[in-house]
N, C-alpha and C positions, 0 to 999 in steps of 0.2 A: 387343214393340219390337222396332224396326229396327235393323238392326246394320249397317254398314258390312262390307263381303269383303275378309278378312284377305288379305296377300298369303303364300302359304306360302312357307317356305325350299326352296332347289334344291340336293337330293341334291349330295354334291363330287363324284361319279363324274358327274355331266350337267353341271359348270361348263365355260366355255372355257377356252383357255388365257390370255387376256384375261381374263376374270374371275379366275383362279389367282395370274395377276401383280399383280391390285389390289388383292387380298385379300392379298398376300405383301407388298406396298407399305405399305397400313393396318397389318399388322402390325411391321413396321423402322422405321415414323414416327420414334419416339420418338429410334431411331439415326440415322437419316439425317440428319436433321434438325440433327445437329451438324456432318454433315461439310459441307468447305469449297462453296462455290456449284459449281463446276468437278468437282466429284466428284458432285452432285448432278445436275447436266445429263448427265453423261456416262453414268450409269445411264438416266435417263426417256429418253434417246437408244438404248436395247438394251444396255445394260451389263449390266442384271439379269441378262441371256441367258448373258451372259459368265459372271457370278459363281454363277448355279447351277450352269453345266457344271464349273466347276472344283471347286464344291462337292460336285456329286456325282460326281468321277472320285476328290476324296482318300476319299470316304466308300467305294468301290467299291476303293480301293488297300488301305483299313484292313482291309473284310472277307478277300478275298482274304488279307490278310499271316494273320488270324485262323483264316479255313480252313484257308490254308498249313500254319500249327503245328499245326493239331489234329490234319490228317491226320498228318504227322510223327509227331507225342506215338503216336498211334492203331498206326504204321503201325511202329514200336520196337517189336523183341524185347530180351527180357529180357536179361540175360545168362548164359549158362551156366554153371554152374562150369568145363568146358573151357575157355571162353576165357580167364576168370579165371585157371587155372593156365597156361595158355602164359604169363603176364609170368614164371612163375619156370623157365624153359626154361636148361636151364644144356648148352651143347654142347661135351663135351671134348675132340672131336676141335679144337676151336681153340685148348684151351689148351698152350701150350709145356711142354715137359720144366723138371725144375727147375731154376732158374736158378743152381746152386753146388752143391755135393759136401755132402752133410752134416755138419753142426756137430758138437759133442762128443758131440752125446746124439744117438739114433736112434730114430725113430719105430716100432714094430715091432705088425704085426695077429697074431694066434697067429702069434708066434714069425717071421715073413716080416718082413723090412726093407719100409718104404715111406715116401715121401716125401707129406707134405701139398698138396696142392691148391685144396681149397676144402672152405670150411665151411658148413653153415645151420642156423641157429638161427630157432627158432619157440615160440612159448609155448605148454602145454599147458595148453588153456582158454580160456575170454575173461577170466578174472578174472587175470589178468596179461598182463605185457610185458617184455620184453626189447629194452634200450636197446643202443646200440652202443660206447656207452663201459664198458659192462657185461660186453661179450664175452671179453678176458683175466679175468676174476675168473673169469666163468660157466665158461671153459676148462678152467683150472689146478682148478678144483673139483670136478670130472669126470675129470681124467687129471690129476694136477700135472705142470708143466713143459709142457703141453700148445700154452699160450697164444706159450711160446720158440719151439717147433717153426715154428707157425705164421707169426710172423715171423719167421723164418729161412728156411724153404721160400717165402714171397710169398704164403701160402694165399689167395685169393679168400672174401672175409667176404661174406655174406647172411643178411639177417632177412628169415624167411616169416612172414605172416601168422597169427594163433591157430588151429590145428588141435586137433581136438574128440578126437580118438585116436593113439595108437599106431601100430598099425596103417596106421591112415590116413594117416599122414603117412610112414611108411614105404614105401607103396605109390605114393605122392604121391612122393617122393624118387627113388624107382626110375625112375618113368616120366618124370620131367620133368629129371633129370640124365640125360643119353643118353650113354653111350658110342660107338666108334665099331665096336667090332663087337657079333655078334650074344650074347643070353642063352645063357650054356653053352659060349662058346668062348671059348680063354686071351685074355687082354686084360692088357695093362699097366694096367687100371683096376679097382682096386674098391671098393666103395658099403657103407660101415657107418651105421647108423643106430637109431635107438631113442631112448627117453627116459632119460633121466639124471635122478637130484635133487642139486639144490644146495639143503642147508641146507632147508628147509620148503620151498621151492618147486619146480617140476617142470618141466624146460625139454625140448624135443625137439630132439636133435642129428642134423643128419645130414654124413657125411665122404665127400670124392671122393679115392682115394690110390692114386699112383703106384708101380709096380714097376719095377728096372729089368729084369725079364726077366717075362714074361708070364707068367699065372698061370689057374686057375680058382677062385679067391677072388672071385668078381663081385660078390653079393650078401651080406651079412650084416646079420640083425635083434638088437640086444640087449635085453635087461632091464634094466633101472636098476643091479643088483648083477654084470652081465658086463661092465662095462669096463672096470675095473681089469684085469678077468682075463685078458681080449680083447688091450686095448689097452696097450698098455708103453712108456716110455721106458728103454731102455737105453745104458749107455755104449757110444761108438763103437768103441772096443777091446773092447767085450765080445765 
């Protein structure tokens, strides 16, 4: 049986630009037929090329934005612990001396009169937290009357993120709270840090203390049972 010769389809890669444009017109015919006559005349007069150019530019811009975002994401370096700790830095050289003489009660460390200039508190572990409103209560439970001393001396209060160990907190406190002098040299500044028990809760407490005369009492690390023996509040007349 004789069969007529069928016309084979032309591969898309072999289509001319006119063929591509014609197929595009056929594909978009349901949409273009709803356009005003003036717009259809504009497209038939070559406006399709402008539309394709704008569409291609939009696609390129979108691809560029995606690639740029992906490039920035993969180049971004994870934050190092040292970078996070920089937010905790305190420069004691910028701290002024205590604003006024001691009140009726004086704070001492190993019986040396000191002034309280900075208080740092942090939760011990990730299961607890410290709120700024709780600071006076926490200080007084560590050393009764310590919140009154902090208020009179106008000490700065800082809340640090949770710390996993007492030793790690003390090391970070001594490293990030910078004294003007080198370690071991006489200084007006002393740093006291350690764990303290507040009822069933444990907190980590750091104090930056000012002495009228330079001392070598530079860094002290305390266990929970040592706070009341080392840090004391005495009558100013005593």
